[in-house]
C-alpha positions as CSV (number, residue, x, y, z in Angstrom):
1,M,101.4,203.1,122.3
2,I,98.4,204.4,123.8
3,L,96.7,203.6,120.4
4,F,98.2,199.7,120.5
5,T,96.6,199.2,123.9
6,A,93.6,200.7,123.6
7,G,93.2,198.7,120.0
8,F,93.7,195.0,121.9
9,A,91.8,196.1,124.4
10,A,88.7,197.2,122.2
11,L,89.2,193.7,119.7
12,P,87.3,191.5,122.1
13,V,84.9,194.0,123.7
14,L,83.6,194.8,120.0
15,A,83.7,191.3,119.0
16,L,81.2,190.2,122.0
17,L,78.8,193.4,121.4
18,P,78.8,192.5,118.2
19,S,80.0,195.4,116.2
20,V,81.4,194.6,113.0
21,W,82.3,198.4,111.8
22,G,83.6,199.1,115.1
23,F,85.9,195.4,115.5
24,T,87.4,196.7,111.8
25,V,88.1,199.9,113.2
26,A,89.8,198.7,116.6
27,W,91.6,195.8,113.9
28,A,93.4,198.0,111.4
29,V,94.3,200.0,114.3
30,T,96.3,196.9,116.0
31,Y,98.2,196.4,112.8
32,L,99.5,200.0,112.3
33,A,100.1,200.5,115.9
34,D,102.2,197.4,115.7
35,E,103.8,197.9,112.4
36,A,104.5,201.6,113.4
37,L,106.1,200.4,117.3
38,H,108.8,198.2,115.3
39,A,109.8,201.0,113.7
40,K,109.6,203.9,116.2
41,A,109.7,202.1,119.5
42,P,111.5,199.0,119.2
43,G,112.8,198.9,123.0
44,F,108.8,198.8,124.3
45,V,108.1,195.8,121.9
46,R,111.1,193.9,123.2
47,R,109.5,194.7,126.6
48,L,106.4,193.4,125.5
49,A,108.7,190.1,124.3
50,T,110.3,189.4,127.6
51,L,106.0,189.8,129.0
52,Q,105.7,186.6,126.6
53,V,103.3,189.7,124.3
54,S,105.3,188.2,121.3
55,R,104.3,189.2,117.9
56,T,102.9,185.9,117.2
57,L,100.5,186.2,120.3
58,R,99.7,189.3,119.4
59,F,98.5,188.3,115.7
60,A,96.6,184.9,117.5
61,V,95.1,186.9,119.7
62,R,93.5,188.8,116.8
63,T,92.3,185.9,114.8
64,L,90.9,184.6,117.7
65,M,88.9,187.8,118.1
66,L,88.0,188.0,114.6
67,L,86.3,184.2,114.7
68,A,84.4,185.1,118.1
69,L,83.4,188.2,116.2
70,A,82.1,186.0,113.0
71,D,80.9,183.5,115.4
72,R,78.5,186.3,117.5
73,T,77.5,188.1,114.5
74,D,75.3,184.3,113.4
75,A,78.1,184.2,110.4
76,P,77.5,181.0,108.6
77,D,78.9,177.7,110.0
78,A,80.8,176.7,106.9
79,V,82.4,180.0,107.4
80,V,83.4,180.0,110.4
81,V,84.5,176.2,110.8
82,T,86.7,177.1,107.5
83,G,88.2,180.1,109.1
84,L,89.1,178.2,112.2
85,A,90.5,175.3,109.8
86,V,92.6,178.0,107.4
87,L,93.6,180.2,110.1
88,S,95.0,177.5,112.1
89,A,96.6,176.0,109.0
90,H,98.2,179.2,108.2
91,F,100.1,179.2,112.0
92,L,101.0,175.4,111.6
93,L,102.9,176.1,108.5
94,V,104.5,179.5,109.9
95,M,106.1,176.8,112.6
96,M,107.1,174.3,109.9
97,Y,108.8,177.6,108.0
98,S,110.4,178.9,111.0
99,A,112.0,175.4,111.5
100,L,113.0,175.2,108.1
101,H,114.5,178.8,108.7
102,H,116.6,177.4,111.9
103,A,117.9,174.6,110.2
104,I,118.8,177.3,107.0
105,R,120.8,179.2,109.6
106,R,122.2,176.5,111.6
107,R,124.1,174.7,108.6
108,R,125.4,178.1,107.3
109,V,126.9,179.0,110.9
110,L,130.3,178.2,110.0
111,P,133.5,178.0,112.3
112,F,135.5,180.6,110.6
113,I,134.8,183.8,109.0
114,A,137.4,185.8,107.3
115,R,137.8,188.8,105.5
116,N,141.1,189.6,102.8
117,L,141.5,185.7,102.0
118,D,140.8,183.8,99.1
119,M,138.1,181.9,100.2
120,S,137.0,180.9,96.4
121,G,138.4,177.2,96.7
122,I,135.2,175.9,98.2
123,D,132.1,176.3,97.1
124,I,129.5,178.0,99.5
125,P,125.7,178.8,98.2
126,E,124.6,182.5,98.3
127,T,122.2,183.3,101.2
128,P,118.9,182.7,100.4
129,P,117.1,185.9,99.0
130,A,116.0,188.1,101.6
131,L,112.4,188.0,100.5
132,L,112.5,184.3,102.2
133,Y,115.3,185.0,104.6
134,R,115.1,188.3,106.6
135,R,112.4,189.3,108.8
136,F,110.6,186.0,107.6
137,L,108.2,186.0,110.6
138,R,106.9,189.2,110.2
139,K,106.1,188.5,106.8
140,L,104.6,185.1,107.0
141,L,102.3,186.4,109.8
142,H,101.0,188.9,107.3
143,L,99.8,186.4,104.9
144,D,96.9,185.9,107.6
145,L,95.4,189.6,105.9
146,P,93.9,188.5,102.9
147,A,91.6,185.7,105.3
148,H,91.3,188.7,107.9
149,V,90.1,191.5,105.2
150,G,87.7,188.4,103.5
151,L,85.7,187.5,106.3
152,L,85.4,191.0,107.4
153,I,83.8,191.6,104.5
154,A,82.2,189.0,103.9
155,L,80.7,190.0,108.1
156,A,79.6,193.8,106.6
157,T,78.1,192.3,103.3
158,G,76.6,188.8,104.0
159,S,78.6,187.4,101.1
160,R,80.4,183.9,101.5
161,L,83.0,184.3,98.2
162,S,84.8,186.8,99.8
163,A,85.8,184.9,102.8
164,Y,86.9,181.9,100.7
165,V,88.8,183.8,98.2
166,G,90.6,185.5,101.1
167,Y,91.2,181.8,102.7
168,A,92.4,180.4,99.5
169,L,95.0,183.5,98.8
170,T,96.2,182.9,102.7
171,I,96.7,179.5,102.5
172,G,98.0,179.4,98.7
173,A,100.9,182.4,99.5
174,T,102.2,180.4,102.7
175,L,102.4,177.3,100.7
176,V,104.2,178.9,98.5
177,A,106.5,180.5,100.2
178,L,107.3,177.1,102.2
179,A,107.7,175.6,98.6
180,A,110.6,178.1,98.1
181,L,112.1,177.9,101.2
182,L,112.5,173.9,101.4
183,G,114.5,174.6,97.9
184,Q,116.9,176.8,99.6
185,F,116.9,174.2,102.3
186,R,118.2,171.6,99.3
187,T,120.6,173.9,98.2
188,V,122.1,174.9,101.8
189,R,122.5,170.9,102.6
190,R,125.9,171.0,100.1
191,M,127.5,173.5,102.6
192,P,131.1,172.7,103.1
193,G,131.8,170.9,106.3
194,R,134.1,172.2,109.1
195,D,137.4,170.2,108.4
196,A,136.8,171.9,104.8
197,V,136.6,175.2,105.9
198,I,139.4,174.8,108.5
199,G,141.7,173.4,105.9
200,E,141.0,176.0,103.2
201,V,141.5,178.8,105.9
202,N,144.5,177.0,107.0
203,R,145.9,177.0,103.6
204,Q,145.6,180.6,102.7
205,L,147.2,181.3,105.8
206,A,149.8,179.2,105.0
207,G,150.4,180.9,101.7
208,Y,150.2,184.4,103.5
209,G,152.6,183.7,106.1
210,P,151.5,185.6,109.0
211,E,153.8,186.6,111.8
212,V,152.1,189.4,114.1
213,A,148.8,188.9,114.9
214,L,146.5,191.8,116.8
215,Y,143.9,189.8,119.0
216,F,140.7,191.1,120.3
217,S,138.0,189.7,122.1
218,F,135.0,191.3,123.9
219,A,132.2,190.0,125.7
220,A,129.4,192.0,124.1
221,V,131.0,193.4,120.9
222,S,129.5,196.2,119.3
223,R,130.5,199.8,117.7
224,D,131.5,200.6,121.2
225,F,134.2,198.4,121.8
226,M,135.6,198.0,117.9
227,Y,137.5,201.3,118.1
228,Q,140.0,199.3,119.9
229,V,140.9,197.3,117.0
230,N,140.1,200.2,114.6
231,M,142.8,202.3,116.0
232,W,145.5,200.1,115.3
233,I,144.4,199.0,111.9
234,E,146.6,201.3,109.7
235,T,150.2,201.2,112.4
236,L,149.7,197.5,111.4
237,E,149.2,198.0,107.8
238,Q,152.6,200.0,107.9
239,L,154.4,197.2,109.8
240,D,157.5,195.2,108.1
241,R,156.0,192.1,109.6
242,R,152.7,190.6,108.0
243,P,150.2,191.0,110.2
244,V,146.8,189.0,111.0
245,I,144.0,190.1,113.0
246,V,142.2,187.4,114.9
247,L,138.5,188.3,116.3
248,R,136.3,186.1,118.7
249,E,133.0,187.6,118.5
250,R,130.9,187.4,115.2
251,A,129.2,190.4,115.7
252,S,132.7,192.3,115.5
253,F,132.7,192.3,111.7
254,R,129.9,194.6,111.3
255,F,132.1,196.8,112.8
256,L,135.6,196.8,111.5
257,G,137.0,199.2,109.8
258,R,138.5,198.6,106.4
259,T,141.7,196.8,106.1
260,R,143.5,194.8,103.5
261,I,145.2,192.8,106.1
262,P,143.5,189.5,106.5
263,V,141.1,189.1,109.4
264,V,140.0,185.7,110.6
265,C,136.8,185.6,113.2
266,V,137.0,182.2,115.6
267,P,134.3,182.1,118.1
268,K,135.3,178.7,119.5
269,A,138.4,177.9,121.3
270,D,138.4,174.6,119.6
271,D,138.4,176.2,116.6
272,L,140.8,178.7,117.6
273,A,143.6,176.1,118.6
274,E,143.4,174.8,114.9
275,L,144.1,177.6,113.5
276,E,147.5,177.9,111.4
277,L,149.6,180.6,113.3
278,S,152.9,178.4,113.9
279,G,155.0,181.4,112.0
280,V,153.4,184.0,114.3
281,R,155.8,185.6,116.7
282,V,154.0,188.1,118.0
283,V,150.7,188.6,119.6
284,L,149.1,192.3,120.5
285,Y,146.4,192.7,122.6
286,P,144.4,196.2,122.5
287,G,142.7,194.7,125.8
288,N,142.4,192.4,128.4
289,A,139.6,190.1,128.2
290,G,138.7,186.3,129.9
291,K,139.5,185.0,126.0
292,N,142.8,186.0,125.6
293,V,144.0,183.1,128.0
294,H,143.0,181.0,124.5
295,M,145.9,182.5,122.6
296,L,148.2,183.0,125.5
297,R,148.9,179.4,125.6
298,I,150.9,179.9,122.6
299,A,154.0,179.5,123.9
300,E,156.2,179.9,120.9
301,A,155.1,183.7,120.2
302,K,156.1,186.7,122.6
303,H,152.3,188.4,123.8
304,V,152.5,192.3,124.3
305,F,149.4,194.1,125.7
306,I,149.3,197.3,123.8
307,G,146.1,198.8,125.3
308,H,143.9,201.4,123.3
309,G,145.1,204.4,124.8
310,D,147.2,206.1,127.6
311,S,145.4,207.6,130.7
312,D,145.3,207.6,134.5
313,K,143.2,205.2,134.5
314,L,143.6,202.1,136.7
315,A,143.1,200.0,133.5
316,S,146.3,201.6,132.1
317,S,148.6,200.2,135.0
318,N,146.6,196.9,135.7
319,R,148.2,194.0,137.3
320,V,146.8,191.6,135.3
321,S,149.5,192.9,132.5
322,K,151.7,190.8,134.4
323,V,150.7,188.1,132.4
324,Y,152.1,189.6,129.0
325,D,156.1,188.8,127.9
326,E,155.9,193.2,127.1
327,I,153.7,196.0,128.2
328,W,154.0,198.5,125.5
329,V,153.4,202.0,126.5
330,A,153.5,205.4,124.6
331,G,156.1,207.4,126.8
332,K,157.7,207.6,130.0
333,A,154.5,208.5,131.6
334,G,153.3,204.8,131.3
335,R,156.4,203.3,132.4
336,D,155.9,205.3,135.6
337,R,152.7,204.6,136.2
338,Y,153.5,200.7,136.0
339,R,156.4,201.7,138.6
340,R,153.9,202.5,141.2
341,V,152.2,199.2,140.5
342,R,154.9,197.9,143.2
343,H,156.3,194.3,142.9
344,A,153.7,193.8,139.4
345,I,155.7,194.6,136.6
346,S,159.0,194.2,136.1
347,D,160.2,197.7,134.6
348,S,162.5,195.8,132.1
349,A,159.2,194.3,130.5
350,I,158.0,198.1,129.9
351,V,158.8,199.6,126.2
352,E,158.0,203.1,124.8
353,V,156.9,203.0,121.6
354,G,154.9,206.4,121.4
355,R,151.4,206.2,119.5
356,P,151.6,206.0,115.9
357,Q,147.6,206.7,115.4
358,L,148.4,210.3,116.5
359,A,149.9,211.3,113.1
360,P,146.6,212.7,111.8
361,V,146.6,215.2,114.5
362,R,147.7,218.8,113.9
363,L,149.8,221.0,115.7
364,H,148.5,224.4,117.6
365,A,151.0,225.9,115.6
366,D,149.0,224.5,112.0
367,H,146.0,225.7,113.5
368,V,143.9,228.3,112.1
369,P,141.0,229.2,114.4
370,G,137.8,230.6,113.2
371,P,135.7,233.8,114.5
372,V,134.4,232.1,116.9
373,P,136.3,229.6,119.2
374,V,134.9,225.8,118.9
375,V,135.3,224.0,122.2
376,L,135.7,220.3,122.2
377,Y,133.7,218.6,125.2
378,A,134.8,214.9,125.0
379,P,134.0,213.2,128.6
380,T,134.8,209.9,129.4
381,W,132.1,207.2,130.2
382,E,131.5,206.2,134.1
383,G,133.7,203.1,134.1
384,W,132.9,199.4,135.0
385,S,133.2,200.4,139.0
386,D,132.4,203.3,140.7
387,D,136.5,203.1,142.0
388,D,137.2,203.5,138.2
389,C,134.6,206.6,137.4
390,H,136.1,209.2,136.2
391,T,133.1,211.0,134.2
392,S,131.8,214.7,134.5
393,L,128.5,214.2,132.9
394,I,127.3,212.8,136.0
395,P,128.3,215.8,138.5
396,M,128.9,218.9,136.5
397,G,128.2,218.1,132.2
398,V,124.9,219.8,132.3
399,P,126.0,223.0,133.9
400,L,129.3,222.9,132.2
401,I,127.5,223.2,128.9
402,E,124.7,225.9,129.7
403,R,127.7,227.9,130.8
404,L,129.7,227.5,127.7
405,L,126.4,228.4,125.8
406,A,126.5,231.6,127.6
407,Q,130.0,232.2,126.6
408,N,129.9,232.8,122.9
409,V,131.3,229.7,121.3
410,R,130.9,226.8,119.0
411,I,130.9,223.3,121.1
412,I,131.5,219.9,119.8
413,Y,130.2,217.2,121.8
414,K,131.5,213.9,121.5
415,P,130.8,211.7,124.5
416,H,132.5,208.1,125.0
417,P,130.6,205.6,123.4
418,L,130.1,203.3,126.7
419,T,128.4,206.3,128.1
420,G,125.4,205.4,129.7
421,K,126.0,201.7,129.6
422,R,126.2,201.3,133.5
423,S,124.7,204.7,134.7
424,A,121.1,205.7,134.3
425,E,122.5,209.2,135.7
426,A,124.8,209.3,133.0
427,A,122.5,208.4,130.2
428,A,120.0,211.1,131.4
429,A,122.8,213.5,131.6
430,D,124.4,212.6,128.4
431,R,120.4,213.4,126.8
432,T,120.2,216.6,127.8
433,V,123.3,217.7,126.8
434,Q,122.4,216.7,123.2
435,E,119.0,218.7,123.7
436,L,120.6,221.1,124.6
437,L,123.0,221.4,121.4
438,R,121.1,219.7,119.2
439,A,118.7,222.7,118.0
440,D,120.1,224.6,114.7
441,E,122.6,221.5,114.0
442,D,119.7,219.5,112.0
443,R,119.0,222.7,110.3
444,Q,122.0,222.9,109.2
445,M,122.5,219.1,107.9
446,A,119.6,218.9,105.5
447,A,121.2,220.0,102.6
448,A,123.9,217.7,103.1
449,R,122.8,214.8,104.4
450,P,122.2,212.3,101.2
451,R,125.4,213.0,100.0
452,L,126.8,212.1,103.2
453,Q,124.4,209.1,103.4
454,E,125.9,208.4,100.2
455,I,129.6,208.5,100.9
456,K,128.9,206.4,104.3
457,A,127.3,203.6,102.3
458,R,130.1,203.3,100.0
459,L,132.5,203.4,102.6
460,D,130.9,200.7,104.5
461,A,130.6,198.9,101.2
462,M,134.6,199.1,100.6
463,A,135.2,197.9,104.6
464,G,133.5,194.5,103.6
465,R,130.6,195.4,106.2
466,H,127.2,193.8,105.5
467,E,124.1,191.9,107.0
468,G,125.3,188.3,105.4
469,D,125.7,185.6,108.0
470,D,128.7,183.6,108.6
471,A,129.0,182.0,104.8
472,Q,128.0,184.6,103.3
473,Q,131.0,186.8,104.5
474,L,133.5,183.7,103.9
475,R,132.0,183.3,100.6
476,D,132.7,186.8,99.8
477,S,136.5,187.1,101.4
478,R,138.7,187.8,98.7
479,V,142.5,189.3,98.6
480,P,141.7,193.4,98.3
481,D,143.3,195.2,95.5
482,G,145.9,197.8,95.8
483,A,144.1,200.8,94.8
484,G,141.0,200.9,97.2
485,A,142.9,202.1,99.6
486,A,144.2,205.4,97.9
487,A,139.9,205.4,96.7
488,W,138.8,204.7,100.8
489,Q,141.0,207.6,101.8
490,Q,139.7,210.3,99.4
491,L,136.0,209.1,100.5
492,R,136.9,209.6,104.0
493,D,138.6,212.9,103.3
494,E,135.6,214.0,101.1
495,W,132.7,213.1,104.0
496,H,134.9,215.2,106.3
497,R,134.8,218.3,104.5
498,L,131.4,217.9,103.6
499,H,130.4,217.5,107.2
500,W,132.3,220.3,108.4
501,E,131.3,222.3,105.2
502,S,127.2,222.0,106.2
503,R,127.9,222.7,109.6
504,A,129.6,226.5,108.9
505,G,126.7,228.0,110.0
506,A,125.8,225.9,113.0
507,R,126.9,226.9,116.3
508,H,127.3,223.4,117.9
509,H,127.4,219.8,117.2
510,V,127.0,216.4,118.6
511,V,129.2,213.6,117.8
512,L,128.3,210.0,117.8
513,D,129.1,208.1,115.2
514,Q,132.2,206.2,114.2
515,L,132.6,209.3,111.4
516,P,133.8,212.0,111.9
517,T,136.8,210.6,113.8
518,L,138.0,211.9,117.4
519,Y,141.1,213.1,115.8
520,E,139.1,215.2,113.1
521,C,137.1,216.5,116.0
522,F,140.5,217.5,117.6
523,N,141.8,219.3,114.4
524,Q,138.6,221.2,114.5
525,A,139.0,222.0,118.1
526,D,140.5,225.4,119.5
527,L,140.4,224.1,123.3
528,L,139.3,220.6,124.4
529,I,137.8,220.1,127.9
530,S,137.9,216.3,129.2
531,D,138.1,214.1,132.0
532,V,140.9,211.6,133.2
533,S,141.2,209.5,129.9
534,S,143.1,208.5,127.0
535,V,141.2,211.2,125.0
536,V,143.6,213.4,126.7
537,A,147.1,212.2,126.5
538,D,146.1,211.9,122.3
539,F,144.9,215.9,122.8
540,V,148.3,216.8,124.0
541,A,149.7,215.8,120.7
542,S,148.2,218.8,119.3
543,L,149.6,221.1,121.9
544,K,146.7,223.0,121.9
545,P,145.3,224.1,125.3
546,Y,143.2,221.5,127.4
547,V,141.2,221.2,130.6
548,L,140.8,218.5,133.0
549,T,137.5,218.6,135.1
550,N,138.4,218.4,138.9
551,A,134.6,217.5,139.8
552,R,135.8,216.7,143.2
553,D,137.1,220.4,143.7
554,L,140.6,218.5,144.9
555,P,143.5,220.9,145.5
556,D,145.1,221.9,142.5
557,E,148.9,220.4,143.6
558,E,147.0,217.3,144.6
559,F,144.7,217.0,141.7
560,R,147.7,217.4,139.4
561,A,150.0,214.9,141.6
562,A,147.5,212.3,141.3
563,Y,147.1,212.6,137.1
564,T,150.1,213.0,135.0
565,T,148.1,214.8,132.0
566,A,146.9,217.4,134.5
567,G,150.3,218.8,134.6
568,G,149.8,220.7,131.3
569,A,146.0,221.2,132.2
570,Y,143.6,224.2,133.1
571,L,142.2,222.9,136.1
572,L,137.9,223.4,136.0
573,D,135.9,223.4,139.2
574,R,132.7,221.6,139.3
575,D,131.0,225.0,139.6
576,C,133.0,226.5,136.4
577,T,133.8,229.1,138.0
578,R,137.3,229.1,136.3
579,L,135.5,229.1,133.0
580,P,135.8,232.5,131.7
581,E,139.4,233.0,132.8
582,I,140.4,229.3,130.9
583,L,138.9,231.0,127.3
584,R,140.8,233.7,127.7
585,S,143.7,231.4,126.7
586,V,142.3,230.9,123.6
587,R,140.5,234.2,122.8
588,E,144.2,235.7,123.7
589,P,146.7,233.1,123.1
590,V,149.3,235.7,125.0
591,H,147.6,234.6,127.8
592,D,148.0,230.6,128.1
593,P,150.6,230.2,131.0
594,M,150.4,226.2,130.6
595,A,151.7,226.3,127.1
596,P,155.5,225.4,128.4
597,E,154.1,222.9,130.3
598,R,152.4,221.2,127.7
599,R,155.4,221.2,125.6
600,V,157.1,219.2,128.2
601,L,154.0,217.1,129.1
602,K,154.0,216.1,125.5
603,E,157.4,214.0,125.3
604,Y,156.9,212.9,129.1
605,V,153.3,211.4,128.1
606,L,153.7,210.2,124.0
607,G,158.1,210.1,123.7
608,P,160.4,212.1,121.4
609,D,159.0,213.1,118.4
610,H,162.3,211.4,116.4
611,P,162.2,208.8,115.4
612,T,158.7,208.9,114.5
613,S,156.1,206.4,117.3
614,M,155.8,204.6,113.6
615,E,159.5,204.0,113.5
616,R,159.5,202.6,117.3
617,F,157.1,200.6,116.7
618,N,158.0,198.7,113.9
619,A,161.1,198.6,115.8
620,A,159.4,196.9,118.6
621,V,157.8,194.6,116.9
622,N,161.0,193.3,114.9
623,D,162.9,193.1,117.8
624,L,160.7,191.1,119.3
625,A,159.5,188.9,116.8
626,D,163.3,188.3,116.2
627,K,163.9,187.3,119.6
628,A,160.9,185.1,119.7
629,L,162.7,183.4,117.0
630,A,165.9,182.9,118.1
631,E,164.6,181.2,121.4
632,R,163.0,178.9,119.5
633,A,166.1,177.7,117.6
634,E,167.7,177.7,120.7
635,V,164.8,174.8,121.9
636,L,165.0,173.1,118.9
637,V,168.8,172.4,118.9
638,A,169.3,172.2,122.7
639,P,169.8,168.7,123.7
640,V,167.1,166.9,125.8
641,E,168.3,165.9,129.4
642,Q,168.2,162.1,129.9
643,P,166.9,161.6,133.8
644,T,169.7,160.0,135.8
645,A,169.0,156.2,136.7
646,Q,168.5,155.6,140.1
647,P,169.6,152.4,142.0
648,I,167.2,150.1,143.8
649,P,167.5,149.8,146.6
């Protein structure tokens, strides 16, 4: 940043002196520093853009200063005037290219994006070559280099030839690029229209016949939010009824996990209204979002809030849930939570279905502890408001990690994906914790990193994740073959095996990405330390000891009365004075007085082990689908009452 600022500040000074060699050095520094900042400090570049110091403006300033230098060094008028004309023409051509690029992008924006539907029935052109299409402005602006270099050589040597050669190369290369993109524009003009796309998507859906839809929307979709969908994919794939996933934000496709289920992204409400979903009997909602109303209007279907975790947070007993026909919770704890919201949710609308996602979580009895206890610290985030803020990171996260580091344990740190989104304090604490734990992790990871990255790239490819635009993703959509699921699982298993083996000698580990999964971290841990969140409810399935942070130092009885999942937890005070005593329950399992409480709590929170959660969830879907079908049949056969004629007074 210092070199970048100093370079640009020096350009006008050195141009006016004038100093050709000094200007050349400053000119080179601005080029190199600009590129380095885009790679190393994109946040700083974005802040420059908000101040209207865009990349284009920076290139223009560099060009003007170069022409000023040429004038001050008494360069021949023909060289200066030609340079001004050429570099002005270059910027004009860049503007024309940008307009053409925008037109192509606009034509390639389609009303739907689909995955796992055969969309080969409509002719969609390929995305233009990346050389012409991606990061085009950066490439085009850099075509001024021949002209700049040629002019600088001319100023240093007095030879006009180098300047004219540079001018010709700049204009020639820019014209070639513009002509190539114009050819792509002619190709994209045959892009199918809205009606053709909608018609083909609906034909494919009609052939598939979806009966259950999982619907998801969020205002700022990113990998931080898509876990709410990804956690349900395997459950949906095991249903008796045919499922479909309906998304509302284009960016969601980049973070969607692998699935064989048809997925349709419909950004606009008007287009959603034309989607063929007449056979859908049950709609499942993992989150409460404003755009849910666009799906709730379908009266023929039954609408169910399934959430994305079962916790003691306010979101797990929201009065907004009253708009749904049913609310599905894991166990009796979820039912009781809604009962406490007086006059909001009818008890008959609550259905206990368990947590099918927890099948991969190994039981405490099947866990083989290592020589050093493994502590998983998985704090929740700061919430959308202070009323819903349960994170321990702000008041006690850093001291907790420092005390754990003194206790001869191995720490796995996995913060909530949204940590630091609202609170700068939470973000700062998160960074400090990562710095405390990451020192030896990077050394251990180096050898395995290439293979892990290779497997991750293959997993992303199998999941259908790529940077293609709407049209390319629709073009690439195909019905998946059955063999892909087994290969996907084998790769995931291999990734996790290599991941943990590569850290066998590392003391601590920071987990920020989608892999390793939360449940894989559960299986590695001997003890969980967390906050009031669904992470705790899920960890209860393992029957391993766990700790709830009591950052406000409430009396134990009051804390346990307020939060259901505290019933089987060890409670950790803000100063962490109880930590050595708690760790004794791991080091000496005979000193684990909360073990009986955890067994009772598991059934209360997650429901019975038999029938399995998957069986209960599947039965709930079938029952509600049958109910929706029966009600629709009643409406179709019910006689229409005619209004009774009233006598005219």
